[in-house]
C-alpha positions, 0 to 999 in steps of 0.5 A, spaced: 275 201 696 281 199 692 288 197 695 292 204 696 287 208 693 283 210 699 281 217 698 283 220 705 278 226 704 272 221 703 273 218 710 266 220 714 267 225 719 265 221 725 269 215 727 267 210 731 272 209 737 272 202 740 275 204 746 269 205 751 264 199 749 258 198 753 259 192 758 254 187 761 257 184 768 264 186 766 264 183 759 263 187 752 255 187 751 256 184 743 248 185 742 248 192 744 255 193 740 252 190 734 246 195 734 250 201 735 254 198 729 248 197 725 245 204 726 252 207 725 253 203 718 246 205 716 247 212 717 252 212 711 258 212 716 264 206 716 270 208 720 272 204 726 278 205 730 281 200 735 287 198 738 291 192 741 290 194 748 283 196 748 279 192 753 285 188 754 285 185 747 277 184 747 276 190 743 279 187 737 276 181 738 269 184 738 271 187 731 270 180 728 264 178 731 260 185 730 263 188 724 268 183 719 263 177 720 257 181 719 259 186 713 263 186 707 270 187 708 270 193 703 264 196 706 268 199 712 275 202 714 278 199 720 284 202 724 288 199 729 295 200 733 302 197 734 303 198 742 310 200 744 309 198 751 308 190 748 315 190 744 321 187 747 324 185 740 323 186 732 320 179 732 314 182 737 312 187 732 310 181 727 307 177 732 303 182 735 301 184 727 299 177 726 295 176 732 291 183 730 289 180 723 287 173 727 283 177 732 279 182 727 279 177 721 280 183 717 285 180 712 288 187 712 288 194 716 286 200 712 289 205 717 295 202 721 298 206 727 304 206 731 300 207 738 301 213 743 308 216 740 311 221 745 317 224 748 321 218 751 320 211 752 314 210 746 318 213 741 325 210 743 322 203 742 319 205 735 326 207 733 330 202 737 326 196 733 325 199 727 317 199 727 317 205 722 320 200 717 316 194 719 309 198 718 312 200 711 314 193 709 307 191 711 304 196 707 308 193 701 305 187 702 298 190 702 296 188 709 296 196 711 293 201 706 295 207 710 300 208 715 301 213 721 301 214 728 297 217 734 301 222 738 301 225 745 308 228 745 311 235 744 310 240 738 318 239 737 317 232 737 312 232 732 316 236 727 322 232 728 318 225 726 315 228 720 322 231 718 325 224 719 319 220 716 316 223 710 312 216 709 307 218 714 300 219 711 296 222 717 297 223 724 292 222 730 292 227 735 288 229 741 284 235 740 278 239 743 276 246 745 278 245 752 285 243 750 287 248 745 291 252 749 293 247 754 300 247 756 301 239 756 296 237 750 298 243 746 292 241 741 292 248 737 300 248 736 299 240 733 294 242 729 298 248 726 304 244 724 300 238 721 295 243 717 301 247 715 304 241 712 297 238 709 297 232 713 290 229 714 288 229 722 284 224 725 282 227 732 281 223 738 278 225 745 274 231 742 269 230 748 275 229 753 273 223 755 266 225 756 268 231 760 265 236 755 258 232 755 256 235 762 259 240 766 259 241 774 261 249 773 254 253 774 252 257 768 256 253 763 250 248 760 245 254 761 250 258 756 250 253 751 243 251 751 241 258 751 245 259 744 242 252 741 237 249 745 236 244 739 243 241 740 246 236 746 252 239 750 257 234 747 255 236 740 258 242 741 265 239 742 264 234 736 262 240 731 268 244 734 273 238 732 269 237 725 269 244 723 277 244 723 280 244 716 284 238 714 280 234 719 279 227 716 275 224 722 273 225 729 273 219 733 268 218 739 268 212 744 261 211 744 258 207 750 251 207 749 246 207 743 244 214 745 251 217 744 251 214 738 244 217 736 246 224 738 253 223 734 250 221 728 245 227 728 250 232 729 254 229 723 249 227 718 246 234 719 253 237 720 253 245 721 260 248 722 261 253 728 259 260 727 263 266 729 257 267 734 258 260 737 266 260 737 265 266 742 260 262 746 265 256 746 271 261 748 266 263 754 265 256 756 273 255 756 274 261 761 269 259 766 271 252 766 279 254 767 277 258 773 278 252 777 284 247 775 282 240 774 286 234 773 286 233 765 285 225 765 281 223 759 280 216 762 284 212 757 286 207 763 293 206 760 295 207 768 291 202 771 293 195 768 300 195 771 298 198 778 301 194 783 296 196 788 290 195 783 288 203 784 283 205 779 286 212 778 281 215 773 275 214 777 279 217 783 281 223 779 273 224 777 272 224 784 277 229 786 275 233 780 268 234 783 271 235 790 275 241 787 269 244 784 264 243 790 268 242 796 262 242 801 259 236 797 259 230 800 258 226 794 265 225 792 267 221 798 260 217 798 263 215 790 270 214 793 268 209 798 264 205 794 269 205 789 275 203 794 271 197 795 273 194 789 279 198 788 285 200 791 285 206 795 289 213 793 293 212 800 295 205 797 300 208 792 307 206 793 310 211 788 313 206 783 312 211 777 309 206 773 303 210 772 306 216 770 311 213 765 305 211 761 300 217 762 299 220 755 297 226 759 303 227 763 300 228 769 303 228 776 299 222 778 303 220 784 302 227 787 294 227 785 293 221 789 296 224 795 291 230 794 286 225 793 288 221 799 287 227 803 281 230 801 277 223 800 279 219 805 278 225 811 273 222 816 269 229 816 
Protein backbone atom coordinates (compact mmCIF):
# COMPACT_ATOMS: atom_id res chain seq x y z
CA UNK A 1 0.00 0.00 0.00
CA UNK A 2 1.92 3.02 -1.20
CA UNK A 3 1.14 6.49 0.04
CA UNK A 4 -1.70 8.14 -1.88
CA UNK A 5 -1.91 5.20 -4.31
CA UNK A 6 -4.51 3.01 -2.62
CA UNK A 7 -6.93 1.59 -5.13
CA UNK A 8 -10.32 2.22 -3.53
CA UNK A 9 -11.79 -0.65 -5.51
CA UNK A 10 -9.28 -3.03 -3.90
CA UNK A 11 -10.69 -2.51 -0.41
CA UNK A 12 -12.43 -5.68 0.85
CA UNK A 13 -16.22 -5.72 0.67
CA UNK A 14 -16.53 -6.48 4.39
CA UNK A 15 -15.17 -3.91 6.84
CA UNK A 16 -14.68 -4.65 10.54
CA UNK A 17 -16.51 -1.92 12.45
CA UNK A 18 -15.04 -1.43 15.92
CA UNK A 19 -18.06 0.27 17.50
CA UNK A 20 -19.74 -2.74 19.15
CA UNK A 21 -16.79 -4.81 20.36
CA UNK A 22 -17.27 -7.70 22.80
CA UNK A 23 -16.93 -6.79 26.46
CA UNK A 24 -16.25 -8.69 29.67
CA UNK A 25 -17.25 -7.07 32.96
CA UNK A 26 -17.63 -3.72 31.24
CA UNK A 27 -14.19 -3.77 29.57
CA UNK A 28 -13.39 -4.62 25.94
CA UNK A 29 -12.44 -8.30 25.79
CA UNK A 30 -8.99 -8.08 24.17
CA UNK A 31 -8.58 -11.84 23.79
CA UNK A 32 -11.84 -12.23 21.90
CA UNK A 33 -11.13 -9.16 19.77
CA UNK A 34 -7.69 -10.52 18.82
CA UNK A 35 -9.25 -13.82 17.80
CA UNK A 36 -11.80 -12.00 15.64
CA UNK A 37 -9.10 -9.84 14.07
CA UNK A 38 -7.04 -12.94 13.27
CA UNK A 39 -9.99 -14.72 11.66
CA UNK A 40 -10.79 -11.60 9.63
CA UNK A 41 -7.22 -11.12 8.42
CA UNK A 42 -6.76 -14.82 7.67
CA UNK A 43 -9.78 -14.57 5.36
CA UNK A 44 -7.94 -11.96 3.31
CA UNK A 45 -9.94 -9.04 4.73
CA UNK A 46 -8.22 -5.98 6.16
CA UNK A 47 -10.38 -2.83 6.57
CA UNK A 48 -10.86 -1.62 10.16
CA UNK A 49 -13.14 1.27 11.09
CA UNK A 50 -13.01 3.07 14.43
CA UNK A 51 -13.67 6.57 15.79
CA UNK A 52 -12.48 8.91 18.52
CA UNK A 53 -15.66 8.39 20.55
CA UNK A 54 -16.32 4.64 20.10
CA UNK A 55 -16.31 2.78 23.42
CA UNK A 56 -15.51 6.11 25.11
CA UNK A 57 -12.14 6.21 23.34
CA UNK A 58 -11.12 2.65 24.07
CA UNK A 59 -11.93 1.45 20.55
CA UNK A 60 -8.98 3.42 19.16
CA UNK A 61 -6.79 2.15 21.99
CA UNK A 62 -7.71 -1.47 21.27
CA UNK A 63 -6.53 -0.92 17.69
CA UNK A 64 -2.96 -0.69 18.99
CA UNK A 65 -3.20 -3.84 21.11
CA UNK A 66 -5.16 -5.99 18.66
CA UNK A 67 -3.97 -4.76 15.27
CA UNK A 68 -1.05 -2.35 14.90
CA UNK A 69 1.14 -4.14 17.48
CA UNK A 70 0.42 -7.53 15.90
CA UNK A 71 0.38 -6.93 12.13
CA UNK A 72 2.64 -5.01 9.72
CA UNK A 73 1.19 -1.53 9.20
CA UNK A 74 1.09 -1.91 5.41
CA UNK A 75 -1.01 -5.09 5.71
CA UNK A 76 -4.28 -3.37 6.67
CA UNK A 77 -6.40 -0.27 6.12
CA UNK A 78 -7.41 1.84 9.13
CA UNK A 79 -10.15 4.44 9.22
CA UNK A 80 -11.04 6.80 12.05
CA UNK A 81 -13.00 10.02 12.48
CA UNK A 82 -12.86 13.59 13.80
CA UNK A 83 -15.92 14.37 16.01
CA UNK A 84 -17.55 17.80 15.69
CA UNK A 85 -18.99 17.63 19.21
CA UNK A 86 -15.47 17.55 20.72
CA UNK A 87 -14.23 20.62 18.83
CA UNK A 88 -14.35 24.08 20.44
CA UNK A 89 -11.43 25.67 18.58
CA UNK A 90 -9.20 25.08 15.54
CA UNK A 91 -6.52 23.83 17.93
CA UNK A 92 -8.81 21.00 19.03
CA UNK A 93 -8.58 19.32 15.63
CA UNK A 94 -4.80 19.08 15.92
CA UNK A 95 -4.99 17.87 19.51
CA UNK A 96 -7.56 15.18 18.74
CA UNK A 97 -5.69 14.02 15.62
CA UNK A 98 -2.44 13.63 17.53
CA UNK A 99 -4.25 11.79 20.30
CA UNK A 100 -5.69 9.40 17.71
CA UNK A 101 -2.24 8.69 16.32
CA UNK A 102 -0.98 7.99 19.83
CA UNK A 103 -3.95 5.80 20.78
CA UNK A 104 -3.80 3.64 17.66
CA UNK A 105 -0.04 3.58 17.12
CA UNK A 106 -0.88 3.66 13.43
CA UNK A 107 1.52 6.36 12.21
CA UNK A 108 -1.02 7.42 9.59
CA UNK A 109 -4.66 6.79 8.68
CA UNK A 110 -5.62 5.25 5.36
CA UNK A 111 -9.08 6.80 5.56
CA UNK A 112 -9.95 9.81 7.70
CA UNK A 113 -13.50 11.09 8.07
CA UNK A 114 -15.33 14.08 9.44
CA UNK A 115 -17.71 12.23 11.74
CA UNK A 116 -21.49 12.28 11.34
CA UNK A 117 -22.08 15.30 9.12
CA UNK A 118 -25.70 16.38 9.28
CA UNK A 119 -27.78 19.51 8.85
CA UNK A 120 -27.11 21.92 11.71
CA UNK A 121 -24.55 21.78 14.48
CA UNK A 122 -22.11 19.16 13.22
CA UNK A 123 -21.71 20.57 9.72
CA UNK A 124 -21.64 24.14 11.05
CA UNK A 125 -18.81 23.17 13.42
CA UNK A 126 -16.73 21.62 10.65
CA UNK A 127 -17.16 24.78 8.58
CA UNK A 128 -16.54 27.18 11.49
CA UNK A 129 -13.24 25.56 12.42
CA UNK A 130 -12.13 24.89 8.83
CA UNK A 131 -11.91 21.13 9.34
CA UNK A 132 -11.99 20.36 5.63
CA UNK A 133 -8.76 22.34 5.16
CA UNK A 134 -7.27 20.76 8.28
CA UNK A 135 -7.77 17.27 6.87
CA UNK A 136 -6.30 18.23 3.51
CA UNK A 137 -3.26 19.62 5.34
CA UNK A 138 -2.84 16.29 7.11
CA UNK A 139 -3.15 14.52 3.78
CA UNK A 140 -0.39 16.72 2.35
CA UNK A 141 1.75 15.75 5.35
CA UNK A 142 1.20 12.06 4.56
CA UNK A 143 -0.73 11.39 7.76
CA UNK A 144 -4.00 10.83 5.89
CA UNK A 145 -4.15 8.79 2.69
CA UNK A 146 -7.81 9.38 1.77
CA UNK A 147 -10.28 11.98 3.06
CA UNK A 148 -14.06 11.80 3.30
CA UNK A 149 -16.92 12.02 5.76
CA UNK A 150 -19.68 9.98 7.32
CA UNK A 151 -23.12 11.38 6.63
CA UNK A 152 -26.50 11.47 8.38
CA UNK A 153 -28.01 14.53 6.72
CA UNK A 154 -30.45 15.34 3.95
CA UNK A 155 -29.85 14.70 0.25
CA UNK A 156 -29.86 18.46 -0.28
CA UNK A 157 -27.00 18.94 2.19
CA UNK A 158 -25.04 16.12 0.59
CA UNK A 159 -25.24 17.84 -2.80
CA UNK A 160 -24.21 21.15 -1.22
CA UNK A 161 -21.12 19.64 0.40
CA UNK A 162 -20.02 17.70 -2.66
CA UNK A 163 -20.35 20.82 -4.81
CA UNK A 164 -18.30 22.85 -2.33
CA UNK A 165 -15.65 20.20 -1.70
CA UNK A 166 -14.49 18.35 -4.82
CA UNK A 167 -11.53 17.09 -2.77
CA UNK A 168 -13.81 14.54 -1.08
CA UNK A 169 -12.77 11.04 -2.18
CA UNK A 170 -15.45 8.88 -0.53
CA UNK A 171 -18.56 9.15 1.63
CA UNK A 172 -19.85 6.83 4.33
CA UNK A 173 -23.64 6.54 4.48
CA UNK A 174 -26.21 4.54 6.38
CA UNK A 175 -27.80 2.12 3.95
CA UNK A 176 -29.89 -1.01 4.29
CA UNK A 177 -32.98 -2.43 2.66
CA UNK A 178 -35.31 -1.19 5.39
CA UNK A 179 -34.00 2.40 5.16
CA UNK A 180 -33.95 2.62 1.36
CA UNK A 181 -37.19 4.63 1.32
CA UNK A 182 -37.12 5.75 4.96
CA UNK A 183 -38.06 9.44 4.88
CA UNK A 184 -35.60 10.28 7.65
CA UNK A 185 -32.60 8.29 6.42
CA UNK A 186 -33.30 8.35 2.65
CA UNK A 187 -30.66 5.74 1.84
CA UNK A 188 -31.88 5.37 -1.73
CA UNK A 189 -31.56 9.06 -2.58
CA UNK A 190 -28.13 9.35 -0.96
CA UNK A 191 -26.97 6.32 -2.92
CA UNK A 192 -28.24 7.78 -6.20
CA UNK A 193 -26.46 11.10 -5.61
CA UNK A 194 -23.12 9.46 -4.88
CA UNK A 195 -23.51 6.92 -7.65
CA UNK A 196 -24.23 9.63 -10.22
CA UNK A 197 -20.96 11.34 -9.26
CA UNK A 198 -18.95 8.08 -9.17
CA UNK A 199 -18.00 8.69 -5.54
CA UNK A 200 -17.08 5.46 -3.73
CA UNK A 201 -19.37 4.60 -0.81
CA UNK A 202 -18.69 3.00 2.54
CA UNK A 203 -21.85 1.50 3.99
CA UNK A 204 -22.66 1.69 7.70
CA UNK A 205 -25.59 0.11 9.54
CA UNK A 206 -26.22 -2.52 6.81
CA UNK A 207 -27.94 -4.70 9.43
CA UNK A 208 -29.50 -1.64 11.12
CA UNK A 209 -27.92 -2.17 14.53
CA UNK A 210 -28.81 -5.88 14.45
CA UNK A 211 -32.52 -5.34 13.76
CA UNK A 212 -32.18 -7.05 10.37
CA UNK A 213 -30.53 -10.10 11.93
CA UNK A 214 -33.71 -11.28 13.63
CA UNK A 215 -37.35 -10.33 13.29
CA UNK A 216 -40.20 -10.40 15.75
CA UNK A 217 -42.82 -10.10 13.00
CA UNK A 218 -44.38 -13.49 12.27
CA UNK A 219 -43.51 -14.96 8.90
CA UNK A 220 -40.49 -12.84 8.05
CA UNK A 221 -37.71 -15.23 8.99
CA UNK A 222 -39.66 -18.14 7.54
CA UNK A 223 -39.89 -16.26 4.24
CA UNK A 224 -36.11 -15.71 4.12
CA UNK A 225 -35.22 -19.24 5.24
CA UNK A 226 -37.59 -20.81 2.73
CA UNK A 227 -35.80 -18.99 -0.08
CA UNK A 228 -32.26 -19.60 1.20
CA UNK A 229 -32.13 -22.19 4.01
CA UNK A 230 -28.33 -22.17 3.76
CA UNK A 231 -28.02 -18.45 4.62
CA UNK A 232 -28.39 -16.57 7.91
CA UNK A 233 -30.98 -13.83 8.31
CA UNK A 234 -28.23 -11.21 8.67
CA UNK A 235 -26.54 -12.34 5.46
CA UNK A 236 -29.45 -11.00 3.41
CA UNK A 237 -28.73 -7.48 4.69
CA UNK A 238 -25.00 -7.75 4.05
CA UNK A 239 -25.59 -9.08 0.54
CA UNK A 240 -28.11 -6.32 -0.23
CA UNK A 241 -25.55 -3.60 0.53
CA UNK A 242 -22.57 -5.38 -1.03
CA UNK A 243 -24.48 -6.08 -4.25
CA UNK A 244 -24.81 -2.37 -5.03
CA UNK A 245 -22.50 -0.85 -7.65
CA UNK A 246 -20.09 1.74 -6.29
CA UNK A 247 -19.93 0.30 -2.78
CA UNK A 248 -16.35 0.15 -1.57
CA UNK A 249 -16.92 -1.74 1.67
CA UNK A 250 -19.77 -2.73 3.96
CA UNK A 251 -19.07 -2.13 7.64
CA UNK A 252 -20.37 -4.58 10.20
CA UNK A 253 -20.01 -3.88 13.92
CA UNK A 254 -19.35 -7.49 14.84
CA UNK A 255 -19.56 -8.34 18.55
CA UNK A 256 -18.97 -12.10 18.55
CA UNK A 257 -16.78 -14.65 16.75
CA UNK A 258 -19.99 -16.22 15.44
CA UNK A 259 -21.02 -12.97 13.75
CA UNK A 260 -17.54 -12.68 12.30
CA UNK A 261 -17.64 -16.23 10.92
CA UNK A 262 -21.08 -15.69 9.38
CA UNK A 263 -20.07 -12.43 7.69
CA UNK A 264 -16.80 -13.89 6.42
CA UNK A 265 -18.75 -16.75 4.88
CA UNK A 266 -21.14 -14.32 3.23
CA UNK A 267 -18.41 -12.18 1.68
CA UNK A 268 -15.77 -14.78 0.76
CA UNK A 269 -18.42 -16.85 -1.02
CA UNK A 270 -20.25 -13.77 -2.23
CA UNK A 271 -23.36 -14.08 -4.36
CA UNK A 272 -25.08 -10.88 -5.51
CA UNK A 273 -28.82 -10.85 -4.88
CA UNK A 274 -30.89 -12.39 -7.66
CA UNK A 275 -34.06 -10.74 -8.95
CA UNK A 276 -36.09 -13.33 -7.06
CA UNK A 277 -34.24 -12.55 -3.83
CA UNK A 278 -34.78 -8.82 -4.35
CA UNK A 279 -38.49 -9.55 -4.56
CA UNK A 280 -38.30 -11.51 -1.30
CA UNK A 281 -36.70 -8.48 0.38
CA UNK A 282 -39.51 -6.27 -0.89
CA UNK A 283 -41.97 -8.66 0.74
CA UNK A 284 -40.02 -8.51 4.00
CA UNK A 285 -40.04 -4.71 3.99
CA UNK A 286 -43.80 -4.67 3.38
CA UNK A 287 -44.39 -6.95 6.38
CA UNK A 288 -42.05 -5.08 8.72
CA UNK A 289 -43.43 -1.67 7.85
CA UNK A 290 -46.94 -2.66 8.83
CA UNK A 291 -45.91 -1.83 12.41
CA UNK A 292 -44.20 1.48 12.99
CA UNK A 293 -41.04 1.01 15.03
CA UNK A 294 -38.56 3.49 16.48
CA UNK A 295 -35.70 3.47 13.98
CA UNK A 296 -32.92 3.50 16.58
CA UNK A 297 -29.61 1.92 15.54
CA UNK A 298 -28.10 1.81 19.07
CA UNK A 299 -25.20 4.08 18.11
CA UNK A 300 -25.45 5.46 21.69
CA UNK A 301 -24.43 8.98 20.79
CA UNK A 302 -27.36 10.05 23.00
CA UNK A 303 -26.33 8.35 26.23
CA UNK A 304 -23.02 9.93 27.40
CA UNK A 305 -24.55 13.41 27.78
CA UNK A 306 -27.88 12.38 29.31
CA UNK A 307 -28.03 14.09 32.73
CA UNK A 308 -30.43 11.44 34.04
CA UNK A 309 -28.38 8.44 32.91
CA UNK A 310 -31.15 7.04 30.72
CA UNK A 311 -30.13 4.10 28.52
CA UNK A 312 -32.24 5.37 25.63
CA UNK A 313 -31.45 2.72 22.95
CA UNK A 314 -32.21 -0.15 25.35
CA UNK A 315 -35.49 1.43 26.40
CA UNK A 316 -36.45 1.87 22.75
CA UNK A 317 -35.68 -1.80 22.13
CA UNK A 318 -38.16 -2.71 24.85
CA UNK A 319 -40.74 -0.25 23.52
CA UNK A 320 -40.44 -1.59 19.97
CA UNK A 321 -41.08 -5.11 21.24
CA UNK A 322 -44.07 -3.85 23.19
CA UNK A 323 -45.44 -2.20 20.05
CA UNK A 324 -45.13 -5.44 18.14
CA UNK A 325 -46.55 -7.63 20.91
CA UNK A 326 -48.74 -5.52 23.24
CA UNK A 327 -49.83 -8.56 25.26
CA UNK A 328 -46.32 -9.88 25.84
CA UNK A 329 -44.99 -9.32 29.37
CA UNK A 330 -41.32 -9.66 28.42
CA UNK A 331 -40.72 -5.99 27.49
CA UNK A 332 -41.75 -4.89 30.98
CA UNK A 333 -39.61 -7.57 32.59
CA UNK A 334 -36.62 -6.46 30.53
CA UNK A 335 -37.34 -2.82 31.37
CA UNK A 336 -37.48 -3.49 35.11
CA UNK A 337 -34.07 -5.14 35.00
CA UNK A 338 -32.67 -2.39 32.80
CA UNK A 339 -33.79 0.43 35.09
CA UNK A 340 -31.99 -1.09 38.03
CA UNK A 341 -28.84 0.26 36.38
CA UNK A 342 -30.28 2.98 34.13
CA UNK A 343 -32.53 5.99 34.58
CA UNK A 344 -36.22 5.40 33.92
CA UNK A 345 -37.90 6.83 30.84
CA UNK A 346 -40.05 8.96 33.15
CA UNK A 347 -36.89 10.59 34.55
CA UNK A 348 -36.38 12.53 31.31
CA UNK A 349 -36.17 16.29 31.98
CA UNK A 350 -36.63 17.16 28.27
CA UNK A 351 -33.29 18.98 27.98
CA UNK A 352 -33.00 17.94 24.31
CA UNK A 353 -29.33 16.93 24.47
CA UNK A 354 -30.16 13.50 23.03
CA UNK A 355 -32.16 14.84 20.11
CA UNK A 356 -29.34 17.25 19.25
CA UNK A 357 -26.86 14.42 18.65
CA UNK A 358 -29.15 11.69 17.26
CA UNK A 359 -28.02 10.74 13.72
CA UNK A 360 -31.49 9.34 13.03
CA UNK A 361 -33.24 12.61 14.07
CA UNK A 362 -35.62 10.69 16.30
CA UNK A 363 -38.22 12.44 18.51
CA UNK A 364 -36.55 10.91 21.56
CA UNK A 365 -38.41 12.97 24.17
CA UNK A 366 -41.83 11.95 22.87
CA UNK A 367 -40.73 8.34 22.52
CA UNK A 368 -39.52 8.31 26.12
CA UNK A 369 -42.91 9.61 27.24
CA UNK A 370 -44.55 6.71 25.41
CA UNK A 371 -42.05 4.30 26.93
CA UNK A 372 -42.89 5.57 30.41
CA UNK A 373 -46.60 5.09 29.78
CA UNK A 374 -46.24 1.62 28.28
CA UNK A 375 -43.38 0.10 30.27
CA UNK A 376 -43.97 1.64 33.68
CA UNK A 377 -47.66 0.77 33.82
CA UNK A 378 -48.47 -1.50 36.77
CA UNK A 379 -50.40 -4.16 34.89
